N, C-alpha and C positions, 0 to 999 in steps of 0.2 A: 848063430841062427841055424835051425835045422834045415836039412836039404829038401824037405817037403814044404816048408814054409816059404822058401825063396821063390819057387815057381808060382805059388799062390799070390804072393805080394807083387811079383812081376805082372801076372795076369791082371790083378786088381789095378795096378798103375796104368796098364795099357787100356783097360776099359774106361778108367777115369779120363785119360787123355782123349780117347775116342769120343766119349760123351761130351766133353767140352768142345771138340771139333764139330760134332753134330749140332750142338746148341748154337755155336757160332754161325754155322752155315744156315740154320733155320732162321736166325735173327736177320741174316743178310737177305734171305729170300723174302721174309716178311717186310723188310724195309723196301725191297724192290717192288713187291705187290702194292704196298701202301702208296708209293710214289707213282706207279703206273695208274692206279685208281684216281689219285688226285689230279693227275694230268688229264685223264679221260673225263673226269667230272668238269674240269675247268674248260675243256675244249668241246664239250657236248652241250648244245643248246637245250635248255630245259631240264638240266640234271642237277641243279642246285649250286654249282660253282663253289664259291668260298663258304657258303652256309653249311656245307656238309663236312663233318669231321670224320676221319677214317683211322681206325685202329686195327692192326692185324697181328694175330698170334697163331702160329702154326697153320697158316693158310686160312684161318677163320677170321672173317672181316666183320667188324662192327661199324655201322654207320650211325652217327648221332649228330644232333644239332636241330635247327629249326628250318623248315622250308614253307613256302607260301601255299602249296596245294598238294593234294593227294597224287596228282599226275607227276609233279616234280619228285615226290617221295618214291614213286614207282620207277621213274626214269633213272634216278640215282641208284636204286638197287639193281636194275637191269644192267646199268653201266658197270657197276662193280662186279657183277657175276660174269661179265664178258672178259674180264682180265684173267690171263693164264695163271694158274697156281692157286686160284681161289677155290677153297673146298666148301665153304659155307658163308652165307651172309646173314647177319642179324641186323635188321633194319629198325633202329630205335629213333628214327627221325620223327619229329613232331611237326604236325601241320599247324601253323599259326598264321592266321589271316592278319596281316598288317597293312596299314595304308601304304601304298607304294609311293616311294619318293620319285619325284620327277627326275629322270636321268638327265645328266648334264649334256646339253647339246654343244658340240664344238665342230668346227670345220675339220674335215678329214686331214687337210694339210697340217693344221695345228696339232692334231692328235698324232700324226706320223712324226712330226718334228719332236714332240714331247717324249714319245716312246723311244725314239732313236737316241735322244739325249740321255734318258734314264739308262738305256742299255749300255751306252758308251761310258758312263760314269763307273759302271761295275765291270772291272777288268776281266772277271771270270766269264762274263758274257760276251767277250770280244768277237767270237765267230758268229754271232747271231745278229741278223738284220731284219728290218721291217720290209717285207716284200710289197705289201700294199695296205691301204686303209680304205674301206668303202662303207659309208654310213655307220661309222663307229666299230666296224668289224676289222680288227687288226690281224693281218696274216704274217706270222713270223717264219723266217727261213734261216738256214745256216747249219752249223755244226758245233757240237760241244762234247765235252769228255764224259758227261754223266747225265743220268736221268734227273738227279737233283738239280743240276744246272739248267736243264730244260724246264723243269718246274719253276725254278727261280726266274727265268726269263718270262714265262707266262704270267707269274704273279706280279712281276715288275710292270708288265703291260697293263694288267688289270688295275694297277695303282694310279693310272693316269686318268684324269677327268676326261669324259667323252668316250672312253672305251666301253663299248656295249658288249662285245664278245671278242674272244681271241681264238684263232685257228693256228695250227702249227705244222710246219713241215721240217722242224728241227730234227736233225739226225744226231744220234749219240753213238759213241764207240763202246758203250756198255751194253749188256744183254738186253 
């Protein structure tokens, strides 16, 4: 191999390795942004909660799915824009008027017991507790190791009949 080709190949290899590292870091940032937006949507009243799907690529966020009003569509977009690292938001949410299902009414004590049981079953959510329940509003508290686990706890609470809304004071050790 010629002496001029070796440095060129070395430089090429270094650029390739650097590019993979940058792509990996960007994917990590996008995952973090997506998770933060999903948590914000699920804990902000009137922002679409589970109906809004979120995709992030290089800080550019796409919201899609169906929501029940223009106000919810706008609130979901504003919620996404407020998350750090978001450079652009494409709001593809569709407003679809559906007959609203009657929400399940349950006693707060029953809701609290059911959420606590669900959290206890999932060992990953061990540090998360139900601080209170008032009129179907579940307030979660505690510590976990990642944003993904925080989101998992919020989704777990929403899976319980009688839960109208979830608020969170869950702290994570991740950025």
